[in-house]
N, C-alpha and C positions, 0 to 999 in steps of 0.2 A: 537499176538506175541508168539512164542514158548518159552518153558523154556530155550532151548539152546540159542536162540537169546537174551533173557533177561539176562542170565548169562554172555554172551559175552559183553553186555553193561557195566556190572560192572567190567569186567576183567581188564582193564587198571589200575583202581585205586587199585584193589587188588594186581596186579603185583608189583606196586610201594611199597605198604605197607607190603605185606606178600607173597613173592614169593613162599614158599612151599605150602601155601594154594591155590595160583593161579595154581600151578602145579596139585594139587589134583583136583581142579575144572575141569581143562582141561582133566585130565585122566578119570573122570567120563563121560564127554561128548564124549571123544574119544572112550571109550569102548561101548558107545551107538551108535557108527557109524557116528558121526558128522565129516565130512571131514575137515573143517577149524580147528576144535579143534585138530584133529590128526596132521595136519601140524604144528600148534603152539606148540603142545606137543613135536613133534620131534625136533623143533628148540630149545626148552628149554633144552632138554636132550643133544643136540649137544653143546650148549654153557654153560651148567652147571648153569642154572638159577633156583634157588629153589631146586637144587639137585646137586649131583656130575655129572660131565660130563660122559655121557654114549653113546658112538657111536653106540653100538648095538641096544639100545632102540630107538635112533634117527632114525637109518635106518629102523627099524621095523615100526615106526609110519609114516615115510615118505612114505614107501611102501603102507601102508593102505590108506593114503590120496591120493596118486597117483592113486590108483585103484578106488577111489571115484571121480576122475576127477579134482583134484586140480593141476593146472598147475605148481605152484611154488613147490609143493611137488615132481612132476615129475623131475623138475630141481634139487632139493636137493637130491633126490635119485640118480640121475646121479652123483652129486658131491661125495656122499658117495662111490659109486662104483668106480669112477675115482681115488679117493684119499685113498681108503682103510679105510674109517671111519666106524668102527663097523663091519668089516668083510673083506673078500678078495677083492682085486682089480680085476675089470673086466671092462676093457676099452671099449670092444665091447658093453656090455650091457649098460654102461654109455652113449655111443653115441646114443643108441636106446632111452633111456629116455630123453636125451637132445632134440632129434628130436621130441618126443612126447610133451615135454614142449613147444618147439618152435611152433609146429603146433596148440597147444592149447592157444597160445597168450602170453606166458611168455617172456618178453624182455630178462631176464637172460637166459632163455632156448635158445632163438635165438642167443644170444652172445656165449654161451658155445657150441652150436652146430656148429656155424660158426667157432669157434676156433678149434674144433677137425677136422672139414673138412679141414681147412687150414693146419693143422699139419699132417693130415693122422693118427690121433690117435684113434684107435678103429673103424675106418671107412676108406674107400678108399679116399685118398686125392682128393679134388675137390675145387680148388681155386675159380672157377667161382660160384659154389654154396655158398661157404663161403662169397663171395662178396655180394650175394643177401641177405643172412641172416644177415650179418653185417649191410647192408643197412636198412633192416626191423627193426632191433633193434635200430639203430640210429634214425629212424623216430619216434620211441616211446620214444625218449629222453634218451637212455642208453649212459651214458658218456663214458664208456670204449669202447663200440662199435664204438662211434664216432672217437676215436683216431685211432683204427685199420682201419676203413674205410678211414680215412684221408691218411693213408699210401698207400692204393690202388690208391687213386687219385694222391698222390705225385709221386709214382713210375710207374704209368700206368699199374698196375696189373688188368687184366680183364676189363679194361676200358681205355678210352683216358686219358692221363695225364692231370691233371687240378690243377695246383699249387694254384690257388685262392680258389678253392673248398677245397683243402687239408688244407689250412691255416684256412679257416672258421671252418672246422670240428675240428681242433686242438684247436681253440679258444673256441668253444662250449664245447668240452671235458674238457678243463681247468676250465671253469666256473662251470661245474658240479662237480668239485673237484677230477677228476681222475688224479693221479700223473703222469701217462704216458702222458696224454694230456697236463698237466701243463709243463712238460719237453719239449714237442714238441713245444708248444706255446712260451715258453721261447726262444727256438732256433729261431723262427720267429721274436720275439722282438729283439733279438740280431742282426739278419740280418738287421733289420730296424734301428739299432743304439739306441734302447730303452733299454740301458743296466741296468739302475736302476730298471725298471719294471721287466726285466728278473731276476735280482738278488732276488727281492721279491718273485717271483714265485719259483725259485730254492730253496730258504730257506724253503718254504712250502713243496716242494718235499722231501728235506732231512729230514724233521720232520715226514713225513707220509709214505714214501716209504719203502719197505723191504730193509734189509741191503745189499743184493746182488746188488740191483738196485742202491742204494746210492753209493756203492763202485765203480761201473762202471761209474757212473756220475762224481764222483770226479776225476777219471782218465781222463775223457774227459775234464773236466774243467782245469786240470793242463796243458793241451796242448792249451788252449785258447790264442788268441792274446790280449785279453782284461784283464788288470790287476785286475779289479773288480771280474771277473769270476775266475781267477786263485786264488784270495784270498779266494773265497768261498770254494775251494777244501781243504783248510787247516783249515776250521772252523767246529764247531759242529753245531747242529740244533738250538742252542739258538740264 
């Protein structure tokens, strides 16, 4: 067992008890060229674990880890480039790194590359290719990809419409905890007359989803023909 491997075995306990020391441990290993440590160090800087948030340091270490072949680092470098974390926005280069992450087997890379292909963001729009990458991510259990793939089957985008397959994907996405999937599965439950179950899911969505999504959901619920759903529109997440 190498020293780096032995240190990583101790890392979870150190991270819980002393995050700054965990950061220092990772930095030593990252400076020695250890790709997984570079990835983990970038994530700690991005989230401010054991240190102040530092997007520039996060981007720097994600880039080093990506060049060492770490698929998740490739995806995270794409995220930095797309969102301007730690430097300038570069959507074209973000798409390049998402593709690299996807081709190296990262389910998040597959999802993000599919998303930019679907939107034409940083790359020429290609909904057929997006469908293929959403499919590959979903096959690997990616809950958010399952939801978007469900829309392809629901609306017949780049494939034959298959409502049953769409419903199954929405259910699986909801079970993975994705708030979009939970919302879509709640719509299916509502159509089936399972209003109480739909309400339970929608309360979870309101507690977890971004404000913009919850606001739009409330507007939809206010127009529902079901009193229980209309009542949800006027409640908070509690």
